C-alpha positions as CSV (number, residue, x, y, z in Angstrom):
1,M,29.7,-16.1,5.4
2,S,30.2,-12.5,4.1
3,M,27.6,-9.8,4.3
4,S,27.0,-10.1,0.6
5,D,26.3,-13.9,1.0
6,N,23.9,-13.2,3.9
7,A,22.0,-10.7,1.7
8,K,21.8,-13.1,-1.2
9,T,20.5,-15.9,1.1
10,A,17.9,-13.5,2.7
11,A,16.7,-12.3,-0.7
12,S,16.5,-15.9,-2.0
13,E,14.5,-17.0,1.0
14,Q,12.1,-14.0,0.6
15,W,11.6,-14.9,-3.1
16,R,11.0,-18.6,-2.4
17,D,8.5,-17.7,0.3
18,F,6.7,-15.4,-2.0
19,C,6.4,-18.1,-4.7
20,R,5.2,-20.7,-2.2
21,R,2.5,-18.4,-0.9
22,L,1.4,-17.4,-4.4
23,E,1.1,-21.1,-5.3
24,A,-1.1,-21.6,-2.2
25,A,-3.3,-18.7,-3.3
26,G,-4.4,-20.9,-6.2
27,N,-6.5,-22.9,-3.8
28,I,-9.0,-20.0,-3.7
29,V,-9.7,-20.8,-7.3
30,A,-9.4,-24.6,-7.2
31,Q,-11.7,-24.9,-4.2
32,A,-14.4,-22.4,-5.4
33,E,-17.6,-24.4,-5.8
34,I,-19.1,-21.5,-7.8
35,A,-16.4,-21.8,-10.5
36,D,-17.6,-25.1,-11.9
37,E,-17.0,-24.5,-15.6
38,P,-13.7,-24.6,-17.5
39,I,-14.0,-20.9,-18.4
40,D,-14.6,-20.0,-14.7
41,Q,-11.4,-21.9,-13.7
42,A,-9.3,-20.3,-16.5
43,E,-10.5,-16.8,-15.6
44,G,-10.0,-17.5,-11.9
45,Y,-6.3,-18.1,-12.3
46,R,-6.0,-15.2,-14.7
47,Y,-7.8,-13.2,-12.0
48,L,-5.1,-14.0,-9.5
49,T,-2.4,-12.7,-12.0
50,R,-4.4,-9.5,-12.5
51,L,-4.8,-9.0,-8.8
52,L,-1.0,-9.5,-8.4
53,R,-0.2,-6.9,-11.0
54,I,-2.4,-4.4,-9.2
55,A,-1.0,-5.4,-5.9
56,L,2.6,-5.0,-7.0
57,D,1.8,-1.6,-8.5
58,M,0.3,-0.6,-5.2
59,N,2.7,-2.1,-2.7
60,L,6.0,-2.0,-4.5
61,E,6.1,0.4,-7.5
62,N,3.9,3.1,-6.0
63,A,4.3,2.4,-2.2
64,D,6.5,5.5,-1.3
65,T,4.0,7.8,0.3
66,D,6.5,10.7,0.2
67,F,6.7,10.5,-3.6
68,P,3.2,9.2,-4.5
69,G,2.0,8.6,-8.1
70,F,-1.4,7.6,-9.5
71,Y,-1.8,4.1,-10.9
72,A,-4.8,2.3,-12.4
73,A,-6.3,-0.1,-9.9
74,S,-8.9,-1.3,-12.4
75,H,-8.8,-1.2,-16.1
76,A,-9.5,-3.3,-19.2
77,T,-7.2,-6.1,-18.2
78,A,-7.1,-5.9,-14.4
79,K,-10.4,-5.8,-12.5
80,I,-11.7,-5.7,-9.0
81,G,-15.2,-6.0,-7.5
82,A,-17.5,-5.2,-10.4
83,D,-15.2,-2.6,-11.9
84,N,-17.2,0.0,-13.9
85,P,-16.5,-0.2,-17.7
86,D,-17.5,3.5,-17.9
87,N,-14.9,4.5,-15.4
88,I,-11.2,5.5,-15.2
89,Y,-9.9,4.7,-11.8
90,L,-6.8,6.3,-10.4
91,N,-5.3,5.3,-7.0
92,A,-2.4,6.6,-5.0
93,S,-0.8,5.4,-1.7
94,I,-0.6,8.0,1.0
95,N,0.4,8.5,4.7
96,A,-2.2,10.4,6.7
97,S,0.6,12.2,8.7
98,R,1.4,14.1,5.5
99,R,-0.4,16.7,3.3
100,Y,-0.9,16.2,-0.4
101,R,-1.7,18.4,-3.4
102,I,-3.8,16.9,-6.1
103,S,-3.9,19.2,-9.2
104,G,-4.8,19.1,-12.9
105,N,-7.5,20.0,-15.3
106,R,-11.2,19.1,-15.0
107,G,-11.5,18.0,-18.7
108,G,-15.0,17.1,-20.0
109,V,-15.8,14.0,-18.0
110,P,-19.4,14.1,-16.6
111,V,-18.7,12.6,-13.2
112,L,-15.5,13.3,-11.3
113,S,-14.9,12.5,-7.6
114,F,-12.1,12.2,-5.1
115,A,-12.0,10.0,-2.0
116,S,-9.6,9.0,0.7
117,K,-9.8,5.5,2.0
118,A,-8.4,3.3,4.8
119,N,-7.4,0.3,2.7
120,R,-7.8,-2.9,4.7
121,Y,-8.4,-5.3,1.9
122,A,-5.4,-7.4,3.0
123,I,-6.7,-7.5,6.6
124,D,-10.5,-7.9,6.5
125,G,-11.6,-7.1,2.9
126,T,-12.7,-3.5,3.7
127,M,-11.8,-0.1,2.4
128,A,-13.5,2.4,4.7
129,S,-14.2,5.9,3.4
130,T,-12.4,8.7,5.3
131,G,-13.3,11.6,3.0
132,E,-15.3,12.3,-0.2
133,V,-15.3,15.3,-2.6
134,D,-17.4,15.6,-5.7
135,A,-16.4,17.9,-8.6
136,N,-19.8,19.6,-8.3
137,D,-18.7,20.9,-4.9
138,M,-15.3,22.1,-6.0
139,E,-14.0,25.4,-7.4
140,F,-12.2,25.4,-10.8
141,G,-10.4,28.0,-12.8
142,P,-11.9,29.4,-16.0
143,D,-9.9,26.9,-18.1
144,G,-10.7,23.9,-15.8
145,Q,-7.6,24.0,-13.7
146,F,-7.9,22.9,-10.1
147,E,-6.0,22.2,-6.9
148,L,-7.2,20.0,-4.1
149,I,-5.5,19.6,-0.7
150,A,-5.7,16.3,1.1
151,S,-4.9,16.5,4.8
152,R,-6.2,15.8,8.3
153,E,-6.5,19.5,9.2
154,P,-9.0,21.6,7.1
155,A,-7.4,23.6,4.2
156,E,-8.6,26.6,2.4
157,G,-10.3,26.1,-1.0
158,N,-10.9,22.6,-2.2
159,W,-10.2,20.1,0.6
160,L,-10.3,16.3,0.9
161,P,-10.3,15.1,4.5
162,L,-8.0,12.4,5.8
163,S,-8.3,10.4,8.9
164,D,-5.5,8.9,11.0
165,D,-5.7,5.6,9.1
166,S,-6.2,7.0,5.6
167,S,-3.8,5.1,3.3
168,M,-5.2,5.6,-0.2
169,L,-6.6,8.2,-2.5
170,I,-9.0,7.2,-5.3
171,V,-10.1,9.3,-8.3
172,R,-13.1,8.2,-10.2
173,Q,-14.0,9.5,-13.6
174,T,-17.3,8.3,-15.1
175,F,-18.1,8.7,-18.8
176,L,-21.3,8.7,-20.8
177,D,-19.4,8.6,-24.1
178,R,-15.7,7.6,-23.8
179,E,-15.2,8.4,-27.5
180,K,-16.1,12.1,-27.2
181,E,-15.6,13.2,-23.6
182,M,-12.1,14.4,-22.5
183,P,-10.7,12.7,-19.3
184,A,-9.5,14.9,-16.5
185,R,-5.7,15.3,-16.0
186,V,-4.7,14.5,-12.4
187,Q,-1.4,14.4,-10.6
188,I,-0.4,14.2,-6.9
189,E,2.5,15.3,-4.8
190,A,3.4,15.4,-1.2
191,I,3.7,18.9,0.3
192,D,7.1,19.4,1.8
193,P,8.6,15.9,1.4
194,P,11.5,15.1,3.7
195,Q,14.0,14.8,0.9
196,A,14.5,15.5,-2.8
197,T,14.4,12.0,-4.2
198,P,13.2,8.6,-2.9
199,D,15.5,6.2,-1.1
200,P,16.9,3.2,-3.0
201,L,15.1,-0.1,-2.6
202,T,16.1,-2.3,0.3
203,L,15.5,-6.0,1.1
204,D,13.2,-5.0,3.9
205,R,11.1,-2.8,1.7
206,L,11.0,-5.6,-1.0
207,S,9.9,-8.1,1.6
208,K,7.2,-5.8,2.9
209,G,5.9,-5.1,-0.6
210,L,5.8,-8.7,-1.6
211,N,4.0,-9.8,1.6
212,Q,1.5,-7.0,1.4
213,S,0.9,-7.8,-2.3
214,L,0.1,-11.5,-1.5
215,A,-2.2,-10.4,1.4
216,F,-4.0,-8.1,-1.0
217,V,-4.4,-10.9,-3.6
218,E,-5.7,-13.4,-1.0
219,G,-8.0,-10.9,0.8
220,T,-9.5,-9.4,-2.4
221,A,-10.2,-12.7,-4.1
222,K,-11.8,-14.2,-1.0
223,T,-14.0,-11.1,-0.4
224,F,-15.6,-10.9,-3.8
225,L,-15.9,-14.7,-4.1
226,Q,-18.0,-14.5,-0.9
227,W,-20.1,-11.8,-2.4
228,A,-20.7,-13.8,-5.6
229,D,-21.7,-16.8,-3.4
230,Q,-24.1,-14.6,-1.5
231,F,-25.7,-13.1,-4.6
232,K,-26.1,-16.7,-6.0
233,D,-28.0,-17.7,-2.9
234,E,-30.1,-14.5,-2.4
235,Q,-30.3,-12.8,-5.8
236,F,-30.4,-15.6,-8.4
237,N,-31.4,-14.2,-11.8
238,K,-32.6,-11.0,-10.3
239,L,-31.3,-7.6,-9.2
240,A,-32.0,-6.6,-5.6
241,T,-30.5,-4.5,-2.9
242,V,-28.9,-5.6,0.3
243,D,-27.4,-3.4,3.0
244,Q,-25.6,-0.7,1.1
245,D,-23.1,-0.5,3.9
246,M,-21.6,-3.8,2.7
247,F,-20.6,-2.0,-0.5
248,F,-19.3,1.2,1.1
249,R,-17.1,-0.9,3.5
250,A,-15.4,-2.3,0.4
251,G,-14.7,1.1,-1.1
252,G,-18.0,1.8,-2.9
253,D,-19.0,5.4,-3.8
254,P,-21.6,6.7,-1.4
255,T,-23.4,8.6,-4.2
256,I,-24.1,5.2,-5.9
257,F,-27.0,2.9,-5.1
258,Y,-25.9,-0.6,-6.0
259,L,-28.2,-3.4,-7.3
260,H,-26.2,-6.6,-7.6
261,G,-27.4,-10.0,-8.7
262,Y,-26.3,-13.4,-10.0
263,W,-27.3,-14.8,-13.4
264,K,-27.2,-18.3,-14.9
265,L,-28.6,-19.3,-18.3
266,E,-29.0,-22.2,-20.6
267,P,-27.7,-21.7,-24.2
268,D,-31.3,-21.0,-25.5
269,E,-32.3,-18.7,-22.6
270,A,-32.2,-15.0,-22.1
271,L,-32.6,-12.9,-18.9
272,V,-34.9,-10.0,-19.4
273,I,-34.6,-7.0,-17.1
274,Q,-37.1,-4.2,-17.1
275,T,-37.2,-1.1,-14.9
276,R,-38.2,2.5,-14.9
277,V,-35.4,4.9,-14.8
278,P,-35.3,7.4,-11.8
279,E,-34.1,11.0,-12.2
280,C,-30.4,10.6,-11.8
281,S,-27.0,12.0,-12.9
282,F,-25.9,8.6,-14.3
283,W,-26.9,4.9,-14.5
284,N,-25.4,1.9,-16.1
285,F,-25.7,-1.9,-16.1
286,Q,-22.9,-4.4,-16.6
287,C,-22.4,-8.2,-16.9
288,N,-19.6,-9.8,-14.9
289,N,-18.1,-13.3,-14.5
290,V,-18.2,-15.3,-11.2
291,W,-15.1,-13.5,-10.0
292,M,-17.0,-10.2,-10.2
293,E,-14.8,-8.9,-13.1
294,S,-16.6,-7.1,-15.9
295,L,-16.7,-9.2,-19.0
296,D,-14.5,-8.1,-21.9
297,F,-15.9,-4.7,-22.8
298,R,-13.1,-4.1,-25.4
299,H,-14.7,-6.6,-27.8
300,H,-18.2,-7.3,-26.5
301,D,-21.2,-5.2,-25.7
302,I,-21.4,-6.2,-22.0
303,H,-22.7,-3.0,-20.6
304,V,-25.1,-0.1,-21.3
305,N,-25.5,3.3,-19.7
306,K,-27.7,6.4,-19.6
307,H,-26.3,7.7,-22.9
308,T,-26.0,4.5,-24.9
309,A,-29.3,2.9,-24.0
310,S,-32.4,2.6,-26.1
311,Y,-35.5,3.5,-24.1
312,D,-39.0,2.0,-24.2
313,G,-41.9,4.2,-25.2
314,D,-42.7,5.1,-21.5
315,G,-39.0,6.0,-20.8
316,S,-38.3,2.7,-19.0
317,I,-35.5,0.3,-20.2
318,T,-35.4,-3.3,-21.2
319,I,-32.0,-5.1,-20.9
320,V,-31.5,-8.6,-22.3
321,L,-28.7,-10.9,-21.3
322,A,-28.2,-13.6,-23.9
323,A,-25.6,-15.5,-26.0
324,R,-26.9,-13.9,-29.2
325,N,-28.9,-10.8,-30.1
326,P,-32.6,-11.4,-29.5
327,G,-33.6,-8.4,-31.6
328,Y,-35.2,-6.4,-28.9
329,G,-34.2,-4.4,-25.9
330,N,-30.7,-3.5,-25.0
331,W,-28.7,-6.7,-25.7
332,I,-25.9,-7.6,-23.3
333,D,-23.5,-10.1,-24.8
334,I,-22.6,-12.8,-22.2
335,A,-19.4,-13.4,-24.2
336,G,-19.1,-17.2,-24.0
337,H,-20.2,-17.5,-20.3
338,D,-23.2,-19.3,-18.9
339,Q,-23.2,-17.7,-15.4
340,G,-21.8,-14.8,-13.5
341,T,-22.7,-11.7,-11.5
342,M,-24.3,-8.4,-12.7
343,L,-24.7,-4.9,-11.4
344,L,-27.0,-1.9,-12.0
345,R,-25.9,1.4,-10.6
346,W,-28.1,4.5,-9.9
347,I,-25.8,7.5,-9.3
348,G,-27.3,10.6,-7.6
349,A,-30.8,9.1,-8.0
350,T,-33.9,10.6,-6.5
351,D,-35.2,7.0,-5.7
352,H,-34.0,3.5,-6.4
353,P,-36.5,1.3,-8.3
354,L,-36.1,-2.5,-8.2
355,P,-36.1,-4.1,-11.7
356,E,-38.4,-6.9,-12.7
357,T,-36.6,-9.9,-14.2
358,K,-37.6,-13.1,-16.0
359,V,-35.9,-15.9,-17.8
360,V,-37.3,-16.6,-21.3
361,K,-36.4,-18.6,-24.4
362,I,-34.4,-16.4,-26.7
363,D,-36.7,-17.2,-29.7
364,S,-39.8,-16.2,-27.7
């Protein structure tokens, strides 16, 4: 057999193994007790395809840490772990042995932050923080231009720390009004890359990328399914806090206080959520499905934030989850679902009130 034939055989085996493992990943959806409605099953299999798209972007298309590029790890049609509908997420793969320059323009986004992470989703479902920088603590030029160095050793000016196992950079942009606020422009480059252009793709790199992508799909799906199961057991039709470290280990922003919950309603029921609003830089509430994906925010009003909310006379807020508009409070459209998860975020808050919740008849 020629070298060419050996390469063809190896490539074919890699592809068949990838397809077999991808098929087996479907058991995560098929065996999920929480996903007991047709819409939950349909969205579960779509969720796997979305995770695979993100994973291939991460581990194949943008895996070269000498020539990194930002990609969107969560957006309107690919979502992970209660993705924030008010956010633009940008991720880049890095190697902690190198130094990186992140540059661009601040834009007009209210909340902008940079983080380095040790991405272990494919191993144990965690994404440990190894460095955090908020735009409020950075220096910008008069026209909003900036430069940020990411490295293990301290750098002059704006600096994002890396640790030995840092493998990912995340940029979060959080908007109050997406229609009017200008996003930041951000790019990344390795400082002193070893060569001028990337190496061509090899079978070994293809195999590694496919294997890492499948591990990411499996690890991510299992992690957030476990979360949803936990919320259903402990936070049924209510928003409550658990150990915040749980969220930070999965890559959560340390400036955010997370209040997760699980909701389930009959067609004629509504979940009413009432809370005072603490002094904070930002807050929002969102409705998710059982896979912890935000519902379709392109076509339904499934979230509300500090800017878009209608406030009660005393400055508190009333949020109402229901299949149709009840005519009071801030209506959250459940978009054809009868169960799912939900999340209220307080960002930079002075304290963290726990909302009161109750299930009522919509017509009441």
